[in-house]
C-alpha positions, 0 to 999 in steps of 0.5 A: 245737634247734628247739622242739617247737611249731615242729616241729609248725607247720612239719611241718603247713606242709610236709606229711607226706612231709618226707623226699622233699619239694621245699620249696614255698616260693618265695624271693627274694634281692630283699630282701638288703641292698645290698653297701654296707650289708653291707660297712659292717655287716661293718666295724663294730667288734665290740660287746656289746649287752645290749639286743638282744631276740628281736623284733629290738629294739636289734639290729645286726650285731655285737650280742650275740644274744638266745641269747648268740651274735653277730649276724652278718647283718641282712636290713635288714627283716623277711623270711619267716624273720625279720630277723637271724641269730645264730651260736654263738661256737665251732665243734664237732666233727661226730663222724660223717658228714653223714648217711645215703647212702640218705636224701633229707633236704631240698628243691630243691637251689637253695632249700636253699642260700639264707639263711633255709633253714637252719631248714627244712633242719635240721627235715627232717634231724631226721627222720633219726637218722643226720644230723649235726643229729639226732646232735648234738642238744641237746648242740650245737644248744641254744637254737633253734640249727640247722645253717646253709644254704650261704649262711648259713654263707658270710655268717658266714664273711664277717663273721668274716673282716672284723669282727675279732670276737675273741669268735668261736673257729672252727677253720680246718677244714671246716664242714658246712652243712644244704644238700643238693646231691643224695642223696649230696652235701652242701655244706660250707665250708672255714673256712681260706679260705671255699671252698664245695664238694660235690666232685660232678660230677667235681671229685674224680674217681670220687667218688660221695658226701661225706655219709659223709666224716669229713674233708675230701678232698684237693683237687689243688693245695690247700695245706690238709691234710684235717681232721675236719668241724666245725659251727657253730650259727646261729639266725634271729630278729626279726619275720617278714613272710610276704608277702616272698620269694615268687619262683620259679626262672626256667623261661622268660624273659618279654617285658615292654616296661616292662623291655626298652624301658628309660628312666626308667619301667623296671619289671622282674621276675626272668626278664624280657628286659632292656634289653640283651637279657639276662635280669634275675636280680636285683631289689633292690626299691629303688634301691641305690648300684649300681642296682636290677636286675642283667641277665646278657648273652645267650649271643651276648655270651659270651666264651670261652677267656679268662684272668683276667689275661694271662700274665706280667702280675704287677701287683697288684689288692689291695695292703697290709694291707687286701688280705685284707679287700678280697678278702672284700668283693669277693665281695659283691653289688653289687661287680662293677662296682667290681671290674671297674674296679679290675682293668682299672685295675691290670692294664691292657689285654690279652686278659683277662676283666674287660677283655672284659666292660668293653669289651663292647657287647651289645644296644646297651649298653656298661656291662657288667662282670664279675660278683662271686662272689655276683652270679654265684651268684645268676644260677646259682641263678635261671637254671641249674636246668633243665640236661639232662645236660651240655647248655647250660641252656634258660634263658640257654644256660649251658655246664656249665663254669667262668665267671670272676667279678671276685672276686680270691682271692689275686692268683694265683687268682680265683673261678670258678663251675662251672655244672654244679652251682654250686660256686665255686673259685679257679683260677689267674688266667692259665689260660684253660681246663682241659687235661683235658678241654679245657674253656675258661673263659668270661665272661658279662658283667652290667650294673646299672641302675634 
């Protein structure tokens, strides 16, 4: 549980009206580790290290954490929230709903999802006794553990599924996050397959809330039976750097010739018009194996009514004993180009999402690809937060429907993102849209450079 000293410190920082607060912290994903670094860290064998200290000394992914858990995430350098994330070894029953339908607990729906926000989300939830965090209290969240944010829980799921760490005893059940999507909906993750939902905006027809749910709802076409919600505590630790991560959402694009002109001396920031005429939505801070910047194409280069694979094409993209692990890694930041090349090589020619992206010539550039699950999620978080009703977004012109990612789910379905609210679902790969209502699936290519 969060210490009293920490509660006073953060309460003073956030102000008195914490229940109605839009958290005024400007966060950046620009300091997340490269996909190659994440993948290699996740594939390391589980290890127990007695020399992992609370200041981060001697710690690495797989270490035994200072509070007795497992270190599952390393940001690579100190962030505003710390550097490492540690998880409890077991999941525990939620023993009640997420929270009160009449209370607004946390901040801006986009910010509350990000890595580093679980601590603040949980602090705000502690002010309401009916919340799952306050209800379980010290019985579950002892040792400064808290309820993870959406992205923190997803990072834990990815580590759990790729590391083979036998110390982790998590149920194949729905797990609550501390990320609130609206006054009546909160994010949760199925630890059966890693899918993250709120079930809002018509995903389950006529559903008006999920905070009062004791079990996960029935999803049409899913093989997973409803199960009671559980929770896993995580905690952040390590040196902090308050100067890192001061970046806001993109409310309008900016014209920056240093970025749009391209060339060897290119310098871009999130929100700039990129060399391909799209929008810069990610800056890694330094050159990675895949580049430094990610640019998403303008609406004029968007594909519409495209399947992930052509009908009657059954060629496998991931085969063999390593297929399941490869599919988890295929979700990560930096994997879009690799995924796209692999899909096109395996599936071949035809009218499908990856081929459309790979063949795109947009803004004079021909190096576009189909974004990975995490890449498209970052674009959504940065660019698609100012939608008015069901209209296209003012920034980027994104439709409210589904966009394909290059991340395969099980060779029959692939990950999509619902741009009305950011939920990500696996959809049948041969579909090119919803029948009711008739909504075409779309493709928005991305390119990496720098």
